[in-house]
C-alpha positions as CSV (number, residue, x, y, z in Angstrom):
1,M,31.5,13.1,-36.3
2,Q,32.7,12.9,-32.7
3,L,29.6,14.7,-31.5
4,S,27.3,12.2,-33.2
5,R,29.1,9.2,-31.7
6,N,28.8,10.7,-28.2
7,L,25.2,11.4,-28.8
8,I,24.5,7.9,-30.1
9,R,26.4,6.3,-27.1
10,S,24.5,8.4,-24.7
11,F,21.2,7.5,-26.3
12,A,22.1,3.8,-26.2
13,I,23.0,3.9,-22.5
14,V,19.8,5.7,-21.6
15,L,17.8,3.2,-23.7
16,A,19.6,0.2,-22.1
17,L,19.0,1.6,-18.6
18,G,15.3,1.9,-19.4
19,I,14.9,-1.5,-20.8
20,V,16.7,-3.6,-18.2
21,P,14.4,-2.6,-15.3
22,A,11.4,-3.1,-17.5
23,A,12.5,-6.6,-18.3
24,A,13.2,-7.3,-14.6
25,W,9.6,-6.4,-13.8
26,A,8.2,-8.8,-16.3
27,Q,10.1,-11.8,-14.9
28,P,8.8,-13.9,-11.9
29,A,10.5,-13.6,-8.6
30,P,13.4,-16.0,-7.9
31,D,11.2,-17.9,-5.4
32,G,8.6,-18.5,-8.0
33,S,6.0,-16.1,-6.7
34,A,4.8,-13.3,-9.0
35,Q,6.2,-9.9,-8.2
36,P,3.6,-7.1,-8.3
37,A,4.0,-5.0,-11.4
38,P,4.4,-1.2,-11.0
39,G,0.7,-0.8,-11.8
40,D,-0.3,-3.3,-9.0
41,R,0.7,-0.8,-6.3
42,A,-1.5,1.6,-4.5
43,P,-0.6,5.3,-4.9
44,D,1.2,5.3,-1.5
45,G,3.5,2.4,-2.8
46,R,1.8,-0.3,-0.8
47,S,0.9,-3.6,-2.5
48,K,-2.7,-4.1,-3.5
49,A,-2.7,-7.1,-1.2
50,R,-3.8,-4.6,1.5
51,R,-6.8,-3.6,-0.6
52,F,-10.3,-4.8,-0.2
53,P,-12.1,-7.2,-0.3
54,M,-9.6,-8.7,2.2
55,D,-9.4,-12.2,3.5
56,G,-11.1,-12.4,6.9
57,K,-8.2,-14.2,8.6
58,L,-5.7,-11.7,7.3
59,F,-7.9,-8.8,8.6
60,L,-8.2,-10.4,12.1
61,E,-4.4,-10.9,12.2
62,R,-3.9,-7.2,11.4
63,V,-6.4,-6.1,14.0
64,E,-4.6,-8.2,16.6
65,T,-1.3,-6.8,15.6
66,R,-2.5,-3.3,15.9
67,L,-4.1,-4.0,19.3
68,A,-0.9,-5.5,20.5
69,K,1.1,-2.4,19.4
70,A,-1.5,-0.1,21.0
71,Q,-1.3,-2.0,24.3
72,A,2.5,-1.8,24.2
73,R,2.4,2.0,23.5
74,L,-0.1,2.4,26.4
75,E,2.1,0.5,28.8
76,Q,5.1,2.6,27.8
77,A,3.1,5.8,28.3
78,L,1.8,4.7,31.7
79,E,5.4,3.9,32.8
80,R,6.8,7.1,31.4
81,R,4.2,9.3,33.2
82,K,4.4,7.3,36.4
83,V,0.7,6.8,36.7
84,P,-0.5,5.6,40.1
85,P,-1.3,1.8,40.3
86,K,-5.0,2.3,40.9
87,M,-5.5,4.6,37.9
88,K,-3.2,2.3,35.8
89,Q,-5.5,-0.7,36.5
90,E,-8.5,1.4,35.6
91,I,-7.0,2.5,32.3
92,E,-5.9,-1.0,31.5
93,A,-9.4,-2.3,32.3
94,D,-10.9,0.3,29.9
95,F,-8.4,-0.6,27.3
96,A,-9.3,-4.3,27.6
97,K,-13.0,-3.5,27.3
98,G,-12.4,-1.4,24.2
99,A,-10.1,-4.1,22.7
100,A,-12.8,-6.7,23.3
101,A,-15.4,-4.5,21.5
102,I,-13.0,-4.0,18.6
103,R,-12.3,-7.8,18.4
104,K,-16.0,-8.5,18.4
105,A,-16.6,-6.0,15.5
106,A,-13.7,-7.4,13.5
107,Q,-14.9,-11.0,14.0
108,H,-18.4,-9.9,12.9
109,A,-16.9,-8.2,9.8
110,A,-14.8,-11.3,9.0
111,A,-17.7,-13.8,9.6
112,D,-18.3,-14.5,6.0
113,G,-14.6,-15.0,5.2
114,T,-14.0,-11.7,3.4
115,V,-13.9,-8.1,4.7
116,T,-15.2,-5.3,2.5
117,R,-14.0,-1.8,2.6
118,E,-17.2,-0.7,4.3
119,E,-16.9,-3.3,7.0
120,A,-13.3,-2.3,7.7
121,R,-14.4,1.3,7.8
122,E,-17.0,0.5,10.5
123,V,-14.4,-1.2,12.6
124,R,-12.1,1.8,12.1
125,E,-14.9,4.2,13.2
126,L,-15.5,2.1,16.3
127,V,-11.8,2.4,17.2
128,R,-11.9,6.2,16.7
129,E,-15.0,6.4,18.9
130,I,-13.4,4.3,21.7
131,R,-10.2,6.4,21.5
132,H,-12.2,9.6,21.6
133,K,-14.1,8.5,24.7
134,A,-10.9,7.5,26.5
135,R,-9.3,10.8,25.8
136,E,-12.4,12.6,27.0
137,K,-12.4,10.6,30.2
138,Y,-8.6,10.6,31.0
139,G,-7.6,13.8,29.2
140,P,-8.6,16.2,32.1
141,I,-6.8,13.9,34.6
142,V,-3.6,13.9,32.6
143,R,-3.8,17.7,32.2
144,E,-4.3,18.2,35.9
145,A,-1.4,15.9,36.7
146,R,0.8,17.9,34.3
147,K,-0.2,21.2,36.1
148,Q,0.7,19.7,39.5
149,K,4.0,18.5,38.1
150,R,4.8,22.0,36.8
151,G,3.8,23.6,40.1
152,E,0.2,24.8,39.6
153,G,0.6,26.5,36.3
154,P,3.2,28.0,34.0
155,K,5.6,30.6,35.2
156,E,5.0,34.2,34.2
157,R,7.5,35.9,32.0
158,G,10.0,38.1,33.7
159,Q,10.2,35.9,36.7
160,G,13.3,33.9,36.3
């Protein structure tokens, strides 16, 4: 008799804990906006609001945000590596040219008011292409600077 009571209580608790969250999902948010249901999320947990087709203004805002973050990371890296002023200006000028090309592509994609997945993919490919070209151009310079900083190559083992 005691075992069946414990079993029934346990079952009731599990059932109650499963129903309460389900009821919370079904209710609107306190601010009146609809909360996304569990099925309205992408596999990575992000809201479907980031999915396509996307509003053109939202896409342009996200592109600008990413460009601002990339510029901040670039400035931080240039300061950390103590890049000479002349080279720093050249790198910043190349970044500005690339950013202008990306903005132009994003504006072209958002011209009709919505951005499809394919249009966003084209912008993303342009970004990768620009990044690849910059790394090809400045990668050898950075590697050479690192070698000079280390003293013309790594030390051999046994010398120490």
